[in-house]
N, C-alpha and C positions, 0 to 999 in steps of 0.2 A: 167340624171341630169348632169349639168356642173361639171367636175371632180374637178376643183379648189374650187368651192363653196362647194361641198360635203366634200372635205378635210378640209376646214376651219370650217365647221359646226361640224365635228367630233372632231377636235382639241378644239373647243369651249366647247363642252360637256365634254371632258376629262379635260380641264382646270378648269371648274366649279366643277367637281367631285373631282379633286385633292385638290382644295381649301377647299371644305367642309370637306373632310377627314382630312386635316391638322388642320382646325379650331376645329373639334370635337375630335382631337387626335385619329382618326381612329375608333371612336365609330360608325360613319357612314362611312363605307369603300368606297373608290372611286369606286369600282366595283358595289356596291349596288346603289349608287347615280346615276352612269352612266346608270345602268340597268333600273332604274325608269324613267329617262329622255328619254331614247330610247324607252321604252315600251309605255309611254304616247304619245310620238311623233309619233310612228308608228300607234297606235290605233286611234289617232285623225287625221291621215293623214297630220299632220304638217310636218313630215318627209316622203318623198317618199320611197317606198319599196326598191328602188335601191340605197339608200343613201350610205350604206357601200360599196357596190360593186363599185359604181361610184368614191368613194374616192381613189380607187386603193389599199387601205390598206388591204382589205380583201384578195385580190389576193397575195399581198406581204406576208401576214401572212401565207398563205398556203405553201409558199416556205420556209420561215425562221423558222417555228416552230421547225423543226428538228434540226436546228442550235442551237436554244436556249436550247433544251433538251440536246444536246451534251455538251453545256456550263455548264448546271446544273450538269451533270455527273462529270465534272472536278472540281466541288465545293465539291464533296463527295469523301473522301478517301476510299480505299478498306476496311480498318478496320471499318469505319463508316457504310459502306454498310452492312458488315456482322453483325454489331450490330443492324441493323434495322429489324431483323427477328421478333421481338415482334410487330413492326408496321405492318408487313405483316399479322400476325395472327389476330390482331385487325381488319384489313381491311376485312379479310375473314369472321370474326364473324359478322361484320357490314352487309354484304350482306345477310347472313343467317337471321340476326335480321329483316331486311327489309321484307324478304319473309314471315317470321313467322307472323309479325304484320299485313301485308296486307292480309294474309290468315284469320286472326282473324277478320279484317274489312269485308272481304267477307262473313264470316259466320254470322256476326251480321247484316249486311246491304245488304245482297245478293239480295233481291227482289227489293229494291229501286235502287241499282246500276244497275241491269239488265234493269230496266225501263228507265234508262238514255240513253240506246243505241238506236240509230235511226234504226239500222239494224233489231230490233225486236226480234232477237234470240241470241244475245250476252249474255253470262252468267257471273255471278260474278267471277268465276274462270278465265275467259278470262281477266278481268280487273286486277285481282291479278297478273297473269303472266306478262301482259304488264306493269303494274306499277312496279313490281320488277325489270324487265329488265331496264326500263327507269330511276328509282330512283337510282339504283346502278351502272349504266353504262353510257357510252357516245354514240357517233354516231353509233358505230358498234352494240351495243346492241339494239338501236332503230331500226336499219335497219333489224336486225334479227326478231324482233317482227313484224315489218311492213310486211315483206315477209310472215311470217306465217299467219298473220291476213288476208291479202289480198288473200292469197291462199285459204281461206275458206269463202271469201266474207264478212268479218267483217270490214267494213269501219271505224266504230267508234273506234274499237280497234286499227286500224292502225293510226288513228289521235291522240288517247289518249297519247301514249308515246312521240309524237312530242310536244304536249302541255306541258307535264311534263318537257321535256328537255329544252323547251324555258323558262319556268317559275321557274325552281328549283333553279336557282341562286338567285332569289329574296328571297328565304327562306334560302338557305345555306350561302350566303355572310354575312348577318348581324349576324346570330347565331355564325358562326365561328369567325367573327371579335371580338365579345364580349368575347368568350371563349379564343381566342388567346391573347387578351389583359390581361386577368386574368393570363394566363400562363406566359406571358412576364413579368408581374409585379412580380410574384413569382420568376421567374428566376433572375430578377434584384436584389431581396433580397438575393438570393443564391450567386450571383456574389459578392455583397458587403460583404457578410459574408465569402468569400473566398472558398465557396463550388462549385463554377462554374469556371472552368479554363478559363483564358483569351485567346482570339484568336488574333493572329497577324493581324493588319490592314495593308494589303499589299499595297504599292504604285506601280503604274503601271511599273515604271522603274525596281523595285526590282523583281516584278513578272515575267517580261520578261526574266530575267536571269535564271529562273528555267525551261525553255523550252529547249529541245534538238534540236528544229527546227533551221535550218540556218536563218540568219538574214533576208534574202529575203522573207522568209515565215512568218515573224513576223510583217509584215506591215498589214494594213487593207485588201487590196486585197489578200495578201498571206495567211493571217489567214482564210479569208472567203473561199478561194480555198481549203485549207486543210480540214477545217471542212465540206465543201461541199462534198468532197470525202468520208468522214466518213458517212454523211447522205445518199449518194448514195449507199454505201455498206450496210447500214441498210435497205434501200428500197429493195435492191437485196435479202437480207436474208428473208425479209418479203414475197417477191414474191415467192421465192423458197420453203418456208414452207407454202404457201397459207394462210398467216396471222397468223399462230400459234405463230410464233415469231414476235410480233408486231414491226413495224418500230420504234416507239418511245421508247419501252422497250430496243430494241437492241441499239439504239442511246445512251440511258442513260448508258448502260453497256459499250459501246465503250468509252464514256467520262470518266467513272470511271477507266477503264483499261488503257487508254492512259495517264491519269494523273498519275496513279500508276507507269507506266513505265517511267515517266519523259519526255515523248514525248510532251505532252500538259502541259502547265502551269496551276496552279489552277485558276479557273474563266477565262477560255480561251478567251472569247470575251470581257472581261472588258478592257477598254482603247482604243478599236478601234473606229474609227469615226462613224461606222454604227450601233453600239450597241443600242443607244438610239432610233433610228427610228425603229429598229427591235423589240424592246420591245413594243413600241407604237402599232405597227402593230399586234402583237400577242394578245394584249389585245382586239382588235376588234373582234377576234374569239368568245369571250364570248357573244357578243351582236348580232351576226348574226342571230340566231334563232328567236329573238324577232320580226324581220321584217315580219315573216310569221304568227304571231299570229292573228287570226280572232276573233272578239268579239262573233260572233255567235257560233263558236266552243267552246269557253270558257263557254258560257252560257249553251249550251246543255250538257256539261260534267262537270258542276260546282261541283256537289255532288261527283262523283268519284274522281275528282281532289283534292277536300278538304280532303276527306278521305285518299287518297293516301299520301298526305303531312303530315297530322296529325299522322296517324298510322305509316307511313314510318319513320318520324323523331323520333317517340317514339321508334321504333325498332332500329334505329341507336344509339340513346342515351343509351338505355338499354343494348344492346349487347356490344357496345364499352366501356362503363363505367365499366361494369362487368369484361370483359376480360382484359381491360387495368389495372384495379386495381390489378387483380390477377398477372399481369406481372410487376407491380411496377411503372406504369405510373400514373400521376395525373389525376383526372377526367376531368378537362378542356382540357388537352392535348389528352386524350383518345377519348373524344367526338369530338374534332376537327378533329382527324384522321378519325373517322367514317363519319363525315360530308363532307369529301372530295368526297364521292360518289355522292354528289349533284352538283359538279362543276368540279373537277379535275384540270388539268393544263390549263391555267396559273394562275387560282385563287389561287392554293396552294402556289405558289411563291409570288404573290402580297400581299396576306393577311398576310403571314409570315413576309415579309419585313415591311409592315405597322405597325404590332404589335410591332416589335422590335424597330422601330424608335419612336413609341409613348411612349414606356416604358423606353427605354434607354436615359440617359441624357448626355452621353459622347460617342464618337466613339467606345471606348473600350467596353462599356456596350452594345451598339447596336450590335456590331460584335459578342459578346459572346452569346447574346440572340438569334440572328438570326441563329448562328451556332448550337444552341441547338434545335431550332424549325424547320428550313427549311428542313434538310434532312428527318426528320420524315414525314413532310407534302408532300414532293415530292414523297417519296417511297409510302406513303399512297395512293396518287392519282393513282399511277400505280397499286397498289395492288387491289384497288376497281374498278376503272373505266376501266382500260385497261386489266386486267388479270382475276380476279375472276368473275366479272360481265359478261364478254363475255362467259366464260365457263358455268356459271350457266344459263345464258339466252339461250345459245345453247341447253342445256339439257331440260329446261322447256318449251321452245317456242312451242314444239310439242304438248303441252297440249291445246293450243288455239283451240277452236271450238269443243273440245271433251267432254266438261262438260255437 
């Protein structure tokens, strides 16, 4: 496809999605609207399968996502990071909740689920394992399940997590958007009552002075160069540890540490010329899997998919709400943290920002609300999608084909 035409189409979809989100005050999030447009477009062949790749944004996103995560790390102070241990616990409980509820679904509907497999001998437990890995994790978890399934000749089990990964944003985005709006509204009331501390709305000129970097490295290319070195270091650590220390987790920790040391300013990339395009590019990562969805695959695995989402979301809501309330979080915030397992970054960031902007009526209110929500959502995404789910999936994937 012509790259310029592809770029224009992607920008049109995002413009429409952003417009709808603003008109509905984020009741319909931009991510959800864009997901629907892209899904319908790909299923009906209105959009060619190579649309996103041809726009060059998908390739750019693969490069800059680490940069954005370092940037997010510089938005979280060390004290805030330490305070998020409760968020991590809720994230772990969420993954357990998903597994338990999918096991219940397997026990209740085992025969009908097994009958959906074209392989003829895939068992309900295989779907439970594959569904737990896909619903609670990202690409790495899906790959672990696929490798295990293909190793024992279960093609349908290998396809199953791919479909979940492609479609789970359609479930997670609207639910999380509604819950975060409720939480943002509650926080607005807390702010007006004086119970939520104001956050300084930094101007770019003021923020620049808080960095210890020399002036030559505070320009757009200088900033990208320095942050790029941090991303390369994160990649190196990932490779040295065979992925045990994930690139993006290390990048987030580097961002927090360098901000704490005063080397990086808070919100490191804010104010540079390239930031807006980088943000647009990483949003495209969300929609990439939709291009691979085939109607025949969805039809063949419709029942397992439906059960996975219904019971999976029930497990998320139950576990996160229970543990969150025990730790002092509100139910909407707790369940929002749990739902990050369905999409992870960058959805965690975009939905938090949209909720804050929808509820806040002044820049000060928006900043205070976002400051209260965003760190929790970012840490939650890493706790569920990047860390816990990979560990859990690695342990249970060996059960595929043994039921």
